[in-house]
C-alpha positions in Angstrom: -9.0 -2.8 -21.4 -7.1 -5.6 -20.4 -7.3 -6.7 -16.7 -4.1 -6.7 -15.1 -3.5 -8.3 -11.5 -0.2 -7.3 -10.3 1.1 -9.2 -7.2 3.4 -6.7 -4.8 6.2 -9.1 -5.0 6.5 -8.8 -9.0 6.1 -5.5 -9.8 9.0 -4.5 -12.2 12.5 -5.3 -13.0 14.2 -2.2 -13.6 17.5 -1.5 -11.5 17.4 1.8 -9.2 18.5 2.4 -5.8 17.4 1.5 -2.4 14.7 4.2 -1.1 15.1 3.4 2.6 12.9 6.4 3.5 11.8 6.7 7.2 8.7 8.3 6.2 7.1 9.8 3.5 8.3 13.3 2.3 6.2 16.3 3.8 6.3 18.0 0.4 5.1 14.5 -1.4 2.4 16.7 -3.3 4.5 19.7 -4.1 4.6 19.1 -7.9 8.2 18.7 -8.2 8.0 15.3 -6.3 4.6 13.9 -7.5 1.8 15.8 -9.4 -1.2 14.9 -6.9 -4.6 15.2 -8.2 -7.7 15.2 -5.6 -7.8 11.4 -4.8 -4.4 11.5 -3.8 -4.4 14.8 -2.1 -7.2 13.2 0.2 -5.6 10.0 0.9 -2.0 12.0 1.6 -3.8 14.8 3.8 -5.7 11.6 5.5 -2.1 10.0 6.0 -0.4 13.1 7.6 -3.2 13.8 10.1 -3.1 9.7 11.2 -1.2 8.0 13.5 0.7 4.8 14.0 -1.9 2.1 13.4 -3.1 0.0 16.5 -1.7 -3.1 17.1 -3.7 -5.9 15.5 -4.9 -9.3 16.9 -3.4 -12.2 14.9 -4.5 -11.2 11.3 -6.2 -8.3 9.4 -7.7 -7.6 5.8 -7.7 -4.2 4.5 -9.6 -3.6 1.1 -9.8 -0.4 -0.6 -9.2 2.2 -3.7 -5.8 3.2 -4.9 -4.5 6.0 -7.3 -1.2 5.8 -9.3 1.0 8.7 -9.1 3.6 8.7 -12.0 4.4 9.2 -15.8 1.9 7.5 -18.0 -0.7 6.7 -15.3 -4.2 8.4 -15.1 -3.9 10.0 -11.5 -7.7 9.9 -11.1 -8.3 6.7 -12.4 -9.0 4.1 -9.3 -7.3 1.2 -8.9 -8.0 -1.7 -6.5 -6.1 -3.6 -3.3 -6.2 -5.7 -0.6 -3.6 -5.7 2.3 -3.4 -8.8 4.3 -1.2 -8.9 7.6 -0.5 -12.4 9.7 1.4 -12.3 12.9 4.4 -14.0 12.2 6.2 -14.6 15.7 6.5 -10.9 17.0 6.1 -8.9 13.8 3.4 -9.1 11.3 3.8 -10.3 7.5 2.8 -8.4 4.7 1.0 -9.5 1.9 -1.3 -8.1 -1.0 -2.3 -7.6 -4.3 -3.4 -4.6 -6.7 -5.9 -4.7 -9.5 -5.7 -2.4 -12.4 -8.2 -1.1 -14.7 -10.7 -3.1 -13.0 -14.7 -1.5 -13.3 -15.5 -2.4 -9.9 -13.3 -3.4 -6.8 -12.4 -7.5 -7.3 -11.7 -7.6 -3.4 -14.7 -5.9 -2.2 -16.4 -9.1 -0.9 -12.8 -11.1 0.2 -13.0 -12.1 3.7 -9.9 -12.7 6.4 -10.6 -16.4 5.8 -10.2 -16.2 1.6 -6.8 -14.2 2.2 -5.3 -16.5 4.8 -6.0 -19.0 1.8 -4.6 -17.0 -0.7 -1.5 -16.2 1.0 -0.3 -19.5 2.8 3.1 -18.8 3.1 5.6 -16.8 5.5 6.2 -13.5 4.2 9.5 -12.1 3.8 8.1 -9.0 4.0 7.7 -7.6 7.7 6.1 -4.9 9.1 8.0 -2.4 11.0 6.1 -0.5 13.7 7.4 3.0 15.0 5.6 5.7 17.1 4.4 7.3 13.4 3.6 4.5 10.9 4.0 1.4 10.2 6.7 0.7 7.3 7.6 -2.3 5.1 10.2 -2.5 2.8 10.5 -5.1 0.3 14.0 -6.0 -1.2 12.8 -6.2 -4.6 14.7 -4.8 -7.8 13.4 -2.2 -7.7 13.3 -1.6 -4.0 9.6 -1.6 -2.9 8.4 0.3 0.4 5.1 1.0 2.0 3.8 3.5 4.6 0.9 2.9 6.7 -0.9 5.4 8.9 -4.6 4.8 10.6 -7.3 7.5 10.5 -9.6 8.0 13.2 -12.1 6.0 11.4 -10.1 3.0 11.4 -9.1 3.2 8.0 -5.8 2.7 6.9 -4.0 5.5 4.3 -0.8 3.7 2.6 1.6 5.4 0.4 3.9 3.0 -1.5 6.9 3.9 -3.6 8.1 1.6 -6.3 11.7 2.3 -6.8 12.5 5.9 -8.5 9.3 5.7 -10.5 5.6 5.5 -10.0 4.0 5.7 -6.0 0.7 4.1 -5.2 -1.7 5.8 -2.4 -4.4 4.0 -1.4 -7.7 4.1 1.3 -8.2 0.9 3.0 -10.8 -0.2 5.0 -10.8 -3.2 7.5 -12.8 -6.4 6.3 
């Protein structure tokens, strides 16, 4: 299969309404909203039993597996991501990329220094911290919104909404 890199800032070009969710819907995997399979169910369960991520130092890199939920996607096909956070004044900038249709994780050996080098610019996507989760809203078209919670094993569960279309669910581990 053709290898595809999908950068967060350039996902799709269809028109949809802004999401502005305050939280992942508790009935996310109810088969009316999203038809979840085992990998996504585990990530969603981990998300809902997690807590708001701990405050980071100046930067952090998380790498892991993702699963797409939506029409035209195999919800059991493992995809990959890296998410990089860097302090920008009083907030954290959000960076990252997804890799689809790879046989192994191309980000597995990425270091914090490499992530910093790949993302030298100031991010326009900033983390909003609250007592339940971290959230980032990308004012793209369609709008993109990501939610993060941290599990006791220090991994991050990420649930991302790409407009009214597909969602992406990731389990990410700190590097």
